[in-house]
Predicted model as a PDB file, atoms N, CA, C, CB and O in Angstrom, pLDDT in the B-factor column:
MODEL        1                                                                  
ATOM      1  N   MET A   1      76.159  43.937  48.101  1.00 66.00           N  
ATOM      2  CA  MET A   1      76.274  43.003  48.818  1.00 66.00           C  
ATOM      3  C   MET A   1      75.028  41.681  48.362  1.00 66.00           C  
ATOM      4  CB  MET A   1      76.211  43.679  50.238  1.00 66.00           C  
ATOM      5  O   MET A   1      73.815  41.871  48.271  1.00 66.00           O  
ATOM      6  N   LYS A   2      75.582  40.683  48.184  1.00 66.00           N  
ATOM      7  CA  LYS A   2      74.498  39.537  47.527  1.00 66.00           C  
ATOM      8  C   LYS A   2      73.531  39.361  48.632  1.00 66.00           C  
ATOM      9  CB  LYS A   2      75.211  37.913  47.091  1.00 66.00           C  
ATOM     10  O   LYS A   2      73.863  39.757  49.749  1.00 66.00           O  
ATOM     11  N   LYS A   3      72.316  38.787  48.443  1.00 70.00           N  
ATOM     12  CA  LYS A   3      71.468  38.441  49.373  1.00 70.00           C  
ATOM     13  C   LYS A   3      71.151  36.634  49.467  1.00 70.00           C  
ATOM     14  CB  LYS A   3      70.196  39.347  49.021  1.00 70.00           C  
ATOM     15  O   LYS A   3      71.115  36.171  48.327  1.00 70.00           O  
ATOM     16  N   GLY A   4      70.959  35.735  50.383  1.00 73.00           N  
ATOM     17  CA  GLY A   4      70.689  34.978  50.351  1.00 73.00           C  
ATOM     18  C   GLY A   4      71.585  33.856  49.721  1.00 73.00           C  
ATOM     19  O   GLY A   4      72.673  33.895  50.296  1.00 73.00           O  
ATOM     20  N   GLY A   5      71.568  33.152  49.039  1.00 76.00           N  
ATOM     21  CA  GLY A   5      72.234  32.199  47.946  1.00 76.00           C  
ATOM     22  C   GLY A   5      72.669  32.313  46.889  1.00 76.00           C  
ATOM     23  O   GLY A   5      73.247  31.469  46.204  1.00 76.00           O  
ATOM     24  N   ALA A   6      72.348  33.712  46.595  1.00 75.00           N  
ATOM     25  CA  ALA A   6      72.665  34.327  44.980  1.00 75.00           C  
ATOM     26  C   ALA A   6      74.155  34.025  44.868  1.00 75.00           C  
ATOM     27  CB  ALA A   6      72.363  36.219  44.714  1.00 75.00           C  
ATOM     28  O   ALA A   6      74.455  33.395  43.853  1.00 75.00           O  
ATOM     29  N   PHE A   7      75.294  34.385  45.811  1.00 72.00           N  
ATOM     30  CA  PHE A   7      76.305  34.216  45.564  1.00 72.00           C  
ATOM     31  C   PHE A   7      76.924  33.005  45.068  1.00 72.00           C  
ATOM     32  CB  PHE A   7      76.669  34.572  46.343  1.00 72.00           C  
ATOM     33  O   PHE A   7      78.037  32.841  44.569  1.00 72.00           O  
ATOM     34  N   VAL A   8      75.918  32.129  45.321  1.00 80.00           N  
ATOM     35  CA  VAL A   8      76.439  30.451  44.766  1.00 80.00           C  
ATOM     36  C   VAL A   8      75.957  30.489  43.271  1.00 80.00           C  
ATOM     37  CB  VAL A   8      75.521  28.869  45.717  1.00 80.00           C  
ATOM     38  O   VAL A   8      76.573  29.728  42.525  1.00 80.00           O  
ATOM     39  N   VAL A   9      75.164  31.093  42.822  1.00 83.00           N  
ATOM     40  CA  VAL A   9      74.679  30.747  41.287  1.00 83.00           C  
ATOM     41  C   VAL A   9      75.366  32.113  40.404  1.00 83.00           C  
ATOM     42  CB  VAL A   9      72.633  30.675  41.139  1.00 83.00           C  
ATOM     43  O   VAL A   9      75.833  31.952  39.276  1.00 83.00           O  
ATOM     44  N   ASP A  10      75.346  33.449  41.090  1.00 83.00           N  
ATOM     45  CA  ASP A  10      75.790  34.328  40.409  1.00 83.00           C  
ATOM     46  C   ASP A  10      77.420  34.584  40.629  1.00 83.00           C  
ATOM     47  CB  ASP A  10      74.947  35.393  40.672  1.00 83.00           C  
ATOM     48  O   ASP A  10      77.991  34.089  41.601  1.00 83.00           O  
ATOM     49  N   TYR A  11      78.154  35.431  39.607  1.00 84.00           N  
ATOM     50  CA  TYR A  11      79.542  35.896  39.702  1.00 84.00           C  
ATOM     51  C   TYR A  11      79.505  36.769  40.783  1.00 84.00           C  
ATOM     52  CB  TYR A  11      80.107  36.564  38.454  1.00 84.00           C  
ATOM     53  O   TYR A  11      78.814  37.788  40.779  1.00 84.00           O  
ATOM     54  N   THR A  12      80.337  36.361  41.873  1.00 82.00           N  
ATOM     55  CA  THR A  12      80.334  37.126  43.319  1.00 82.00           C  
ATOM     56  C   THR A  12      81.827  37.324  43.375  1.00 82.00           C  
ATOM     57  CB  THR A  12      79.668  36.194  44.776  1.00 82.00           C  
ATOM     58  O   THR A  12      82.617  36.460  42.994  1.00 82.00           O  
ATOM     59  N   LEU A  13      82.200  38.542  43.883  1.00 83.00           N  
ATOM     60  CA  LEU A  13      83.220  38.660  44.424  1.00 83.00           C  
ATOM     61  C   LEU A  13      83.514  38.463  45.843  1.00 83.00           C  
ATOM     62  CB  LEU A  13      83.479  39.584  44.103  1.00 83.00           C  
ATOM     63  O   LEU A  13      82.559  38.753  46.563  1.00 83.00           O  
ATOM     64  N   PRO A  14      84.486  38.081  46.408  1.00 81.00           N  
ATOM     65  CA  PRO A  14      84.542  37.567  47.871  1.00 81.00           C  
ATOM     66  C   PRO A  14      84.037  38.634  48.944  1.00 81.00           C  
ATOM     67  CB  PRO A  14      86.077  37.162  48.239  1.00 81.00           C  
ATOM     68  O   PRO A  14      83.517  38.381  50.031  1.00 81.00           O  
ATOM     69  N   ALA A  15      84.361  40.119  48.287  1.00 80.00           N  
ATOM     70  CA  ALA A  15      84.053  41.130  49.591  1.00 80.00           C  
ATOM     71  C   ALA A  15      82.476  41.342  49.352  1.00 80.00           C  
ATOM     72  CB  ALA A  15      85.032  42.830  49.570  1.00 80.00           C  
ATOM     73  O   ALA A  15      81.998  42.204  50.088  1.00 80.00           O  
ATOM     74  N   GLU A  16      81.675  40.794  48.566  1.00 79.00           N  
ATOM     75  CA  GLU A  16      80.176  41.115  48.276  1.00 79.00           C  
ATOM     76  C   GLU A  16      79.422  39.622  49.430  1.00 79.00           C  
ATOM     77  CB  GLU A  16      79.770  40.969  46.043  1.00 79.00           C  
ATOM     78  O   GLU A  16      78.198  39.512  49.489  1.00 79.00           O  
ATOM     79  N   VAL A  17      80.019  38.979  49.948  1.00 78.00           N  
ATOM     80  CA  VAL A  17      79.801  37.709  50.464  1.00 78.00           C  
ATOM     81  C   VAL A  17      79.804  37.901  52.048  1.00 78.00           C  
ATOM     82  CB  VAL A  17      80.904  36.682  49.922  1.00 78.00           C  
ATOM     83  O   VAL A  17      80.829  37.843  52.727  1.00 78.00           O  
ATOM     84  N   PHE A  18      78.624  38.117  52.507  1.00 78.00           N  
ATOM     85  CA  PHE A  18      78.444  38.369  54.110  1.00 78.00           C  
ATOM     86  C   PHE A  18      78.875  37.230  54.703  1.00 78.00           C  
ATOM     87  CB  PHE A  18      76.956  38.663  54.644  1.00 78.00           C  
ATOM     88  O   PHE A  18      78.393  36.181  54.276  1.00 78.00           O  
ATOM     89  N   THR A  19      79.767  37.172  55.694  1.00 81.00           N  
ATOM     90  CA  THR A  19      80.381  35.777  56.389  1.00 81.00           C  
ATOM     91  C   THR A  19      80.415  35.944  57.997  1.00 81.00           C  
ATOM     92  CB  THR A  19      82.087  35.455  55.827  1.00 81.00           C  
ATOM     93  O   THR A  19      80.524  37.140  58.268  1.00 81.00           O  
ATOM     94  N   PRO A  20      80.369  35.310  58.895  1.00 85.00           N  
ATOM     95  CA  PRO A  20      80.375  35.617  60.328  1.00 85.00           C  
ATOM     96  C   PRO A  20      81.643  36.327  60.901  1.00 85.00           C  
ATOM     97  CB  PRO A  20      80.182  34.351  61.057  1.00 85.00           C  
ATOM     98  O   PRO A  20      81.725  36.864  62.006  1.00 85.00           O  
ATOM     99  N   GLU A  21      82.643  36.229  59.925  1.00 87.00           N  
ATOM    100  CA  GLU A  21      83.742  37.336  60.156  1.00 87.00           C  
ATOM    101  C   GLU A  21      83.254  38.907  60.172  1.00 87.00           C  
ATOM    102  CB  GLU A  21      84.833  37.191  58.958  1.00 87.00           C  
ATOM    103  O   GLU A  21      83.705  39.863  60.803  1.00 87.00           O  
ATOM    104  N   ASP A  22      82.246  38.822  59.312  1.00 85.00           N  
ATOM    105  CA  ASP A  22      81.382  40.375  59.064  1.00 85.00           C  
ATOM    106  C   ASP A  22      80.738  40.816  60.312  1.00 85.00           C  
ATOM    107  CB  ASP A  22      80.046  40.296  57.887  1.00 85.00           C  
ATOM    108  O   ASP A  22      80.687  42.006  60.624  1.00 85.00           O  
ATOM    109  N   PHE A  23      80.224  39.822  61.060  1.00 88.00           N  
ATOM    110  CA  PHE A  23      79.613  40.269  62.415  1.00 88.00           C  
ATOM    111  C   PHE A  23      80.088  41.337  63.131  1.00 88.00           C  
ATOM    112  CB  PHE A  23      79.666  39.316  63.300  1.00 88.00           C  
ATOM    113  O   PHE A  23      81.217  41.396  63.619  1.00 88.00           O  
ATOM    114  N   LYS A  24      79.161  42.264  63.208  1.00 92.00           N  
ATOM    115  CA  LYS A  24      79.647  43.388  64.252  1.00 92.00           C  
ATOM    116  C   LYS A  24      78.856  42.950  65.314  1.00 92.00           C  
ATOM    117  CB  LYS A  24      79.388  45.046  63.876  1.00 92.00           C  
ATOM    118  O   LYS A  24      78.116  41.983  65.131  1.00 92.00           O  
ATOM    119  N   GLU A  25      78.907  43.660  66.684  1.00 93.00           N  
ATOM    120  CA  GLU A  25      78.709  43.399  67.833  1.00 93.00           C  
ATOM    121  C   GLU A  25      77.187  43.127  68.116  1.00 93.00           C  
ATOM    122  CB  GLU A  25      79.280  44.384  68.533  1.00 93.00           C  
ATOM    123  O   GLU A  25      76.656  42.326  68.886  1.00 93.00           O  
ATOM    124  N   ALA A  26      76.639  44.079  67.218  1.00 87.00           N  
ATOM    125  CA  ALA A  26      75.164  43.983  67.405  1.00 87.00           C  
ATOM    126  C   ALA A  26      74.617  42.747  66.937  1.00 87.00           C  
ATOM    127  CB  ALA A  26      74.460  45.060  66.734  1.00 87.00           C  
ATOM    128  O   ALA A  26      73.512  42.410  67.361  1.00 87.00           O  
ATOM    129  N   HIS A  27      75.281  41.963  66.055  1.00 87.00           N  
ATOM    130  CA  HIS A  27      74.930  40.573  65.350  1.00 87.00           C  
ATOM    131  C   HIS A  27      75.140  39.617  66.401  1.00 87.00           C  
ATOM    132  CB  HIS A  27      75.862  40.171  64.015  1.00 87.00           C  
ATOM    133  O   HIS A  27      74.287  38.809  66.769  1.00 87.00           O  
ATOM    134  N   ARG A  28      76.239  39.723  66.852  1.00 93.00           N  
ATOM    135  CA  ARG A  28      76.521  38.742  68.232  1.00 93.00           C  
ATOM    136  C   ARG A  28      75.756  38.723  69.147  1.00 93.00           C  
ATOM    137  CB  ARG A  28      77.603  38.961  68.961  1.00 93.00           C  
ATOM    138  O   ARG A  28      75.528  37.708  69.805  1.00 93.00           O  
ATOM    139  N   MET A  29      75.157  39.994  69.374  1.00 92.00           N  
ATOM    140  CA  MET A  29      74.298  39.943  70.515  1.00 92.00           C  
ATOM    141  C   MET A  29      72.950  39.588  70.116  1.00 92.00           C  
ATOM    142  CB  MET A  29      74.292  41.200  71.241  1.00 92.00           C  
ATOM    143  O   MET A  29      72.272  38.894  70.873  1.00 92.00           O  
ATOM    144  N   LEU A  30      72.547  39.944  69.138  1.00 89.00           N  
ATOM    145  CA  LEU A  30      71.175  38.857  68.355  1.00 89.00           C  
ATOM    146  C   LEU A  30      71.237  37.408  68.453  1.00 89.00           C  
ATOM    147  CB  LEU A  30      71.086  38.972  66.659  1.00 89.00           C  
ATOM    148  O   LEU A  30      70.330  36.699  68.890  1.00 89.00           O  
ATOM    149  N   ILE A  31      72.564  36.943  67.944  1.00 92.00           N  
ATOM    150  CA  ILE A  31      72.845  35.504  67.791  1.00 92.00           C  
ATOM    151  C   ILE A  31      72.402  34.798  69.396  1.00 92.00           C  
ATOM    152  CB  ILE A  31      74.652  35.292  67.324  1.00 92.00           C  
ATOM    153  O   ILE A  31      71.638  33.860  69.626  1.00 92.00           O  
ATOM    154  N   ASN A  32      73.222  35.669  70.379  1.00 95.00           N  
ATOM    155  CA  ASN A  32      73.133  34.960  71.756  1.00 95.00           C  
ATOM    156  C   ASN A  32      71.989  35.203  72.245  1.00 95.00           C  
ATOM    157  CB  ASN A  32      74.097  35.317  72.759  1.00 95.00           C  
ATOM    158  O   ASN A  32      71.510  34.388  73.034  1.00 95.00           O  
ATOM    159  N   THR A  33      71.358  36.240  71.936  1.00 95.00           N  
ATOM    160  CA  THR A  33      69.694  36.207  72.562  1.00 95.00           C  
ATOM    161  C   THR A  33      69.028  35.261  71.998  1.00 95.00           C  
ATOM    162  CB  THR A  33      68.753  37.489  72.319  1.00 95.00           C  
ATOM    163  O   THR A  33      68.274  34.616  72.726  1.00 95.00           O  
ATOM    164  N   THR A  34      69.104  34.953  70.723  1.00 95.00           N  
ATOM    165  CA  THR A  34      68.085  34.126  70.025  1.00 95.00           C  
ATOM    166  C   THR A  34      68.755  32.860  70.228  1.00 95.00           C  
ATOM    167  CB  THR A  34      67.756  34.493  68.444  1.00 95.00           C  
ATOM    168  O   THR A  34      67.901  31.980  70.330  1.00 95.00           O  
ATOM    169  N   ASP A  35      70.012  32.370  70.335  1.00 97.00           N  
ATOM    170  CA  ASP A  35      70.155  30.930  70.917  1.00 97.00           C  
ATOM    171  C   ASP A  35      69.754  30.763  72.428  1.00 97.00           C  
ATOM    172  CB  ASP A  35      71.664  30.463  70.781  1.00 97.00           C  
ATOM    173  O   ASP A  35      69.209  29.719  72.787  1.00 97.00           O  
ATOM    174  N   SER A  36      70.004  31.734  73.281  1.00 97.00           N  
ATOM    175  CA  SER A  36      69.287  31.833  74.654  1.00 97.00           C  
ATOM    176  C   SER A  36      67.699  31.578  74.628  1.00 97.00           C  
ATOM    177  CB  SER A  36      69.537  33.306  75.250  1.00 97.00           C  
ATOM    178  O   SER A  36      67.176  30.585  75.132  1.00 97.00           O  
ATOM    179  N   PHE A  37      67.151  32.392  74.112  1.00 98.00           N  
ATOM    180  CA  PHE A  37      65.754  32.046  74.091  1.00 98.00           C  
ATOM    181  C   PHE A  37      65.042  30.941  73.485  1.00 98.00           C  
ATOM    182  CB  PHE A  37      65.238  32.932  73.650  1.00 98.00           C  
ATOM    183  O   PHE A  37      63.875  30.671  73.767  1.00 98.00           O  
ATOM    184  N   ILE A  38      65.836  30.222  72.548  1.00 98.00           N  
ATOM    185  CA  ILE A  38      65.441  28.989  71.691  1.00 98.00           C  
ATOM    186  C   ILE A  38      65.627  27.906  72.871  1.00 98.00           C  
ATOM    187  CB  ILE A  38      66.505  28.696  70.184  1.00 98.00           C  
ATOM    188  O   ILE A  38      64.728  27.159  73.258  1.00 98.00           O  
ATOM    189  N   LYS A  39      66.861  27.942  73.346  1.00 98.00           N  
ATOM    190  CA  LYS A  39      67.565  27.045  74.269  1.00 98.00           C  
ATOM    191  C   LYS A  39      66.241  26.755  75.777  1.00 98.00           C  
ATOM    192  CB  LYS A  39      69.314  28.023  74.788  1.00 98.00           C  
ATOM    193  O   LYS A  39      65.594  25.762  76.109  1.00 98.00           O  
ATOM    194  N   ASN A  40      66.322  28.030  76.282  1.00 98.00           N  
ATOM    195  CA  ASN A  40      65.531  28.086  77.680  1.00 98.00           C  
ATOM    196  C   ASN A  40      64.032  28.153  77.384  1.00 98.00           C  
ATOM    197  CB  ASN A  40      65.957  29.441  78.616  1.00 98.00           C  
ATOM    198  O   ASN A  40      63.247  27.565  78.129  1.00 98.00           O  
ATOM    199  N   GLU A  41      63.589  28.873  76.286  1.00 97.00           N  
ATOM    200  CA  GLU A  41      61.996  29.176  76.157  1.00 97.00           C  
ATOM    201  C   GLU A  41      61.307  28.091  75.282  1.00 97.00           C  
ATOM    202  CB  GLU A  41      61.699  30.697  75.427  1.00 97.00           C  
ATOM    203  O   GLU A  41      60.225  27.645  75.662  1.00 97.00           O  
ATOM    204  N   VAL A  42      61.786  27.709  74.307  1.00 98.00           N  
ATOM    205  CA  VAL A  42      61.294  27.356  73.211  1.00 98.00           C  
ATOM    206  C   VAL A  42      61.411  25.713  73.098  1.00 98.00           C  
ATOM    207  CB  VAL A  42      61.978  28.150  72.156  1.00 98.00           C  
ATOM    208  O   VAL A  42      60.482  24.947  72.844  1.00 98.00           O  
ATOM    209  N   ARG A  43      62.558  25.425  73.310  1.00 98.00           N  
ATOM    210  CA  ARG A  43      62.740  23.800  73.340  1.00 98.00           C  
ATOM    211  C   ARG A  43      62.107  23.044  74.523  1.00 98.00           C  
ATOM    212  CB  ARG A  43      64.292  23.423  73.397  1.00 98.00           C  
ATOM    213  O   ARG A  43      61.723  21.898  74.290  1.00 98.00           O  
ATOM    214  N   PRO A  44      61.913  23.663  76.060  1.00 98.00           N  
ATOM    215  CA  PRO A  44      61.440  23.031  76.670  1.00 98.00           C  
ATOM    216  C   PRO A  44      59.975  22.916  76.476  1.00 98.00           C  
ATOM    217  CB  PRO A  44      61.851  23.309  77.629  1.00 98.00           C  
ATOM    218  O   PRO A  44      59.397  21.971  77.014  1.00 98.00           O  
ATOM    219  N   ARG A  45      59.298  23.790  75.753  1.00 97.00           N  
ATOM    220  CA  ARG A  45      58.094  23.944  75.273  1.00 97.00           C  
ATOM    221  C   ARG A  45      57.525  22.913  73.947  1.00 97.00           C  
ATOM    222  CB  ARG A  45      58.125  25.360  74.942  1.00 97.00           C  
ATOM    223  O   ARG A  45      56.330  22.669  73.783  1.00 97.00           O  
ATOM    224  N   ILE A  46      58.424  22.476  73.225  1.00 97.00           N  
ATOM    225  CA  ILE A  46      58.105  21.435  72.403  1.00 97.00           C  
ATOM    226  C   ILE A  46      56.937  20.640  72.094  1.00 97.00           C  
ATOM    227  CB  ILE A  46      58.749  20.772  72.664  1.00 97.00           C  
ATOM    228  O   ILE A  46      56.270  20.567  71.061  1.00 97.00           O  
ATOM    229  N   PRO A  47      56.820  19.983  73.366  1.00 98.00           N  
ATOM    230  CA  PRO A  47      55.808  18.806  73.221  1.00 98.00           C  
ATOM    231  C   PRO A  47      54.348  19.648  73.456  1.00 98.00           C  
ATOM    232  CB  PRO A  47      56.111  17.420  74.509  1.00 98.00           C  
ATOM    233  O   PRO A  47      53.297  19.097  73.129  1.00 98.00           O  
ATOM    234  N   GLU A  48      54.343  20.962  74.020  1.00 97.00           N  
ATOM    235  CA  GLU A  48      52.893  21.692  74.008  1.00 97.00           C  
ATOM    236  C   GLU A  48      52.726  22.311  72.602  1.00 97.00           C  
ATOM    237  CB  GLU A  48      52.754  22.959  75.212  1.00 97.00           C  
ATOM    238  O   GLU A  48      51.599  22.497  72.144  1.00 97.00           O  
ATOM    239  N   ILE A  49      53.742  22.602  71.980  1.00 97.00           N  
ATOM    240  CA  ILE A  49      53.665  23.417  70.843  1.00 97.00           C  
ATOM    241  C   ILE A  49      53.109  22.440  69.760  1.00 97.00           C  
ATOM    242  CB  ILE A  49      55.085  24.088  70.474  1.00 97.00           C  
ATOM    243  O   ILE A  49      52.216  22.749  68.971  1.00 97.00           O  
ATOM    244  N   GLU A  50      53.753  21.184  69.809  1.00 97.00           N  
ATOM    245  CA  GLU A  50      53.247  20.116  68.797  1.00 97.00           C  
ATOM    246  C   GLU A  50      52.055  19.690  69.197  1.00 97.00           C  
ATOM    247  CB  GLU A  50      54.103  18.920  68.622  1.00 97.00           C  
ATOM    248  O   GLU A  50      51.592  18.996  68.292  1.00 97.00           O  
ATOM    249  N   ARG A  51      51.201  19.766  70.248  1.00 97.00           N  
ATOM    250  CA  ARG A  51      49.980  19.594  70.707  1.00 97.00           C  
ATOM    251  C   ARG A  51      48.742  20.703  70.354  1.00 97.00           C  
ATOM    252  CB  ARG A  51      50.218  19.479  72.074  1.00 97.00           C  
ATOM    253  O   ARG A  51      47.537  20.696  70.607  1.00 97.00           O  
ATOM    254  N   LYS A  52      49.532  21.556  69.722  1.00 96.00           N  
ATOM    255  CA  LYS A  52      48.930  22.945  69.155  1.00 96.00           C  
ATOM    256  C   LYS A  52      48.259  23.770  70.688  1.00 96.00           C  
ATOM    257  CB  LYS A  52      47.439  22.529  67.750  1.00 96.00           C  
ATOM    258  O   LYS A  52      47.180  24.334  70.871  1.00 96.00           O  
ATOM    259  N   GLU A  53      49.077  23.603  71.329  1.00 96.00           N  
ATOM    260  CA  GLU A  53      48.691  24.426  72.666  1.00 96.00           C  
ATOM    261  C   GLU A  53      48.815  25.937  72.427  1.00 96.00           C  
ATOM    262  CB  GLU A  53      49.696  24.034  73.954  1.00 96.00           C  
ATOM    263  O   GLU A  53      49.761  26.555  72.916  1.00 96.00           O  
ATOM    264  N   PHE A  54      47.869  26.549  71.678  1.00 96.00           N  
ATOM    265  CA  PHE A  54      48.190  27.865  70.849  1.00 96.00           C  
ATOM    266  C   PHE A  54      48.663  29.082  72.076  1.00 96.00           C  
ATOM    267  CB  PHE A  54      46.588  28.412  69.850  1.00 96.00           C  
ATOM    268  O   PHE A  54      49.580  29.882  71.890  1.00 96.00           O  
ATOM    269  N   GLU A  55      47.989  29.027  73.088  1.00 97.00           N  
ATOM    270  CA  GLU A  55      48.199  29.995  74.287  1.00 97.00           C  
ATOM    271  C   GLU A  55      49.883  29.974  74.545  1.00 97.00           C  
ATOM    272  CB  GLU A  55      47.248  29.412  75.780  1.00 97.00           C  
ATOM    273  O   GLU A  55      50.465  30.917  75.081  1.00 97.00           O  
ATOM    274  N   VAL A  56      50.533  28.798  74.096  1.00 97.00           N  
ATOM    275  CA  VAL A  56      52.081  28.571  74.490  1.00 97.00           C  
ATOM    276  C   VAL A  56      52.656  28.958  73.515  1.00 97.00           C  
ATOM    277  CB  VAL A  56      52.609  27.222  74.816  1.00 97.00           C  
ATOM    278  O   VAL A  56      53.846  29.128  73.782  1.00 97.00           O  
ATOM    279  N   THR A  57      52.401  29.202  72.441  1.00 97.00           N  
ATOM    280  CA  THR A  57      53.041  29.996  71.034  1.00 97.00           C  
ATOM    281  C   THR A  57      52.398  31.267  71.304  1.00 97.00           C  
ATOM    282  CB  THR A  57      52.586  29.333  69.318  1.00 97.00           C  
ATOM    283  O   THR A  57      53.319  32.084  71.310  1.00 97.00           O  
ATOM    284  N   ARG A  58      51.367  31.832  71.517  1.00 97.00           N  
ATOM    285  CA  ARG A  58      51.078  33.044  71.865  1.00 97.00           C  
ATOM    286  C   ARG A  58      52.271  33.988  72.799  1.00 97.00           C  
ATOM    287  CB  ARG A  58      49.799  32.822  72.560  1.00 97.00           C  
ATOM    288  O   ARG A  58      52.838  35.045  72.521  1.00 97.00           O  
ATOM    289  N   ARG A  59      52.344  33.211  73.848  1.00 97.00           N  
ATOM    290  CA  ARG A  59      53.461  33.637  75.018  1.00 97.00           C  
ATOM    291  C   ARG A  59      54.568  33.704  74.599  1.00 97.00           C  
ATOM    292  CB  ARG A  59      53.646  32.815  76.142  1.00 97.00           C  
ATOM    293  O   ARG A  59      55.296  34.561  75.101  1.00 97.00           O  
ATOM    294  N   LEU A  60      55.070  32.891  73.604  1.00 98.00           N  
ATOM    295  CA  LEU A  60      56.543  32.758  73.405  1.00 98.00           C  
ATOM    296  C   LEU A  60      56.788  33.626  72.458  1.00 98.00           C  
ATOM    297  CB  LEU A  60      57.073  31.429  73.040  1.00 98.00           C  
ATOM    298  O   LEU A  60      57.887  34.174  72.369  1.00 98.00           O  
ATOM    299  N   MET A  61      55.632  33.899  71.496  1.00 97.00           N  
ATOM    300  CA  MET A  61      55.850  35.263  70.422  1.00 97.00           C  
ATOM    301  C   MET A  61      55.679  36.248  71.008  1.00 97.00           C  
ATOM    302  CB  MET A  61      54.985  35.473  69.233  1.00 97.00           C  
ATOM    303  O   MET A  61      56.559  37.030  70.649  1.00 97.00           O  
ATOM    304  N   ARG A  62      54.872  36.820  71.923  1.00 97.00           N  
ATOM    305  CA  ARG A  62      55.008  37.958  72.940  1.00 97.00           C  
ATOM    306  C   ARG A  62      56.292  38.054  73.302  1.00 97.00           C  
ATOM    307  CB  ARG A  62      54.208  37.821  74.165  1.00 97.00           C  
ATOM    308  O   ARG A  62      56.962  38.945  72.782  1.00 97.00           O  
ATOM    309  N   LYS A  63      56.804  37.299  74.115  1.00 97.00           N  
ATOM    310  CA  LYS A  63      58.191  37.297  74.902  1.00 97.00           C  
ATOM    311  C   LYS A  63      59.212  37.676  73.557  1.00 97.00           C  
ATOM    312  CB  LYS A  63      58.599  35.535  75.770  1.00 97.00           C  
ATOM    313  O   LYS A  63      60.002  38.608  73.702  1.00 97.00           O  
ATOM    314  N   ALA A  64      59.186  37.159  72.650  1.00 96.00           N  
ATOM    315  CA  ALA A  64      60.047  37.126  71.484  1.00 96.00           C  
ATOM    316  C   ALA A  64      60.202  38.500  71.194  1.00 96.00           C  
ATOM    317  CB  ALA A  64      59.513  36.325  70.285  1.00 96.00           C  
ATOM    318  O   ALA A  64      61.266  39.109  71.083  1.00 96.00           O  
ATOM    319  N   GLY A  65      58.869  39.008  71.064  1.00 94.00           N  
ATOM    320  CA  GLY A  65      58.830  40.427  70.629  1.00 94.00           C  
ATOM    321  C   GLY A  65      59.480  41.380  71.649  1.00 94.00           C  
ATOM    322  O   GLY A  65      60.317  42.221  71.321  1.00 94.00           O  
ATOM    323  N   GLU A  66      59.026  41.189  72.945  1.00 94.00           N  
ATOM    324  CA  GLU A  66      59.557  42.047  73.994  1.00 94.00           C  
ATOM    325  C   GLU A  66      61.048  41.998  74.182  1.00 94.00           C  
ATOM    326  CB  GLU A  66      58.930  41.709  75.248  1.00 94.00           C  
ATOM    327  O   GLU A  66      61.696  42.847  74.794  1.00 94.00           O  
ATOM    328  N   ILE A  67      61.502  40.984  73.631  1.00 92.00           N  
ATOM    329  CA  ILE A  67      63.155  41.120  73.955  1.00 92.00           C  
ATOM    330  C   ILE A  67      63.947  41.463  72.426  1.00 92.00           C  
ATOM    331  CB  ILE A  67      63.851  39.389  74.697  1.00 92.00           C  
ATOM    332  O   ILE A  67      65.161  41.348  72.259  1.00 92.00           O  
ATOM    333  N   GLY A  68      63.271  41.768  71.703  1.00 89.00           N  
ATOM    334  CA  GLY A  68      63.590  42.095  70.256  1.00 89.00           C  
ATOM    335  C   GLY A  68      63.975  41.343  69.183  1.00 89.00           C  
ATOM    336  O   GLY A  68      64.763  41.736  68.323  1.00 89.00           O  
ATOM    337  N   LEU A  69      63.330  40.044  69.210  1.00 92.00           N  
ATOM    338  CA  LEU A  69      63.617  38.865  68.386  1.00 92.00           C  
ATOM    339  C   LEU A  69      62.786  38.952  67.092  1.00 92.00           C  
ATOM    340  CB  LEU A  69      63.298  37.533  69.173  1.00 92.00           C  
ATOM    341  O   LEU A  69      63.153  38.260  66.143  1.00 92.00           O  
ATOM    342  N   LEU A  70      61.394  39.962  66.932  1.00 90.00           N  
ATOM    343  CA  LEU A  70      60.661  40.159  66.077  1.00 90.00           C  
ATOM    344  C   LEU A  70      60.779  41.518  65.187  1.00 90.00           C  
ATOM    345  CB  LEU A  70      59.606  39.976  66.667  1.00 90.00           C  
ATOM    346  O   LEU A  70      60.769  42.584  65.803  1.00 90.00           O  
ATOM    347  N   GLY A  71      60.873  41.530  63.987  1.00 79.00           N  
ATOM    348  CA  GLY A  71      61.136  42.908  63.580  1.00 79.00           C  
ATOM    349  C   GLY A  71      62.449  43.258  63.336  1.00 79.00           C  
ATOM    350  O   GLY A  71      62.626  44.399  62.912  1.00 79.00           O  
ATOM    351  N   SER A  72      63.386  42.569  63.498  1.00 69.00           N  
ATOM    352  CA  SER A  72      65.009  42.811  63.773  1.00 69.00           C  
ATOM    353  C   SER A  72      65.194  43.307  62.469  1.00 69.00           C  
ATOM    354  CB  SER A  72      66.093  41.417  64.190  1.00 69.00           C  
ATOM    355  O   SER A  72      65.759  44.388  62.636  1.00 69.00           O  
ATOM    356  N   ASP A  73      65.049  43.139  61.382  1.00 69.00           N  
ATOM    357  CA  ASP A  73      65.311  43.826  59.958  1.00 69.00           C  
ATOM    358  C   ASP A  73      64.850  45.192  59.769  1.00 69.00           C  
ATOM    359  CB  ASP A  73      64.651  43.065  58.858  1.00 69.00           C  
ATOM    360  O   ASP A  73      64.990  45.797  58.706  1.00 69.00           O  
ATOM    361  N   ILE A  74      64.192  45.768  61.011  1.00 67.00           N  
ATOM    362  CA  ILE A  74      63.636  47.064  60.783  1.00 67.00           C  
ATOM    363  C   ILE A  74      64.535  47.813  61.838  1.00 67.00           C  
ATOM    364  CB  ILE A  74      61.937  47.172  61.005  1.00 67.00           C  
ATOM    365  O   ILE A  74      64.781  47.398  62.970  1.00 67.00           O  
ATOM    366  N   GLU A  75      64.972  48.956  61.290  1.00 67.00           N  
ATOM    367  CA  GLU A  75      66.063  49.994  61.761  1.00 67.00           C  
ATOM    368  C   GLU A  75      64.985  50.991  62.842  1.00 67.00           C  
ATOM    369  CB  GLU A  75      66.885  51.027  60.158  1.00 67.00           C  
ATOM    370  O   GLU A  75      63.878  51.440  62.547  1.00 67.00           O  
ATOM    371  N   GLU A  76      65.705  51.134  64.095  1.00 64.00           N  
ATOM    372  CA  GLU A  76      65.012  51.614  64.937  1.00 64.00           C  
ATOM    373  C   GLU A  76      64.569  52.852  64.605  1.00 64.00           C  
ATOM    374  CB  GLU A  76      65.559  51.568  65.971  1.00 64.00           C  
ATOM    375  O   GLU A  76      63.842  53.475  65.378  1.00 64.00           O  
TER     376      GLU A  76                                                      
ENDMDL                                                                          
END                                                                             
């Protein structure tokens, strides 16, 4: 399986490219959770984040960790 953009510069068989059609239910759940978190938690706080109100950032990072968005590439 090729990673990143390697399929663009290296000879790559179609079966070696991971596409959305290859997503499993766990991938879809992570996508939906991330999308919801960004829309409902992060976007409304962008002005505070841009003003460098770091407590807001810390709370968001804690919440992201609680719902499993940090370290998602580490197996259980």
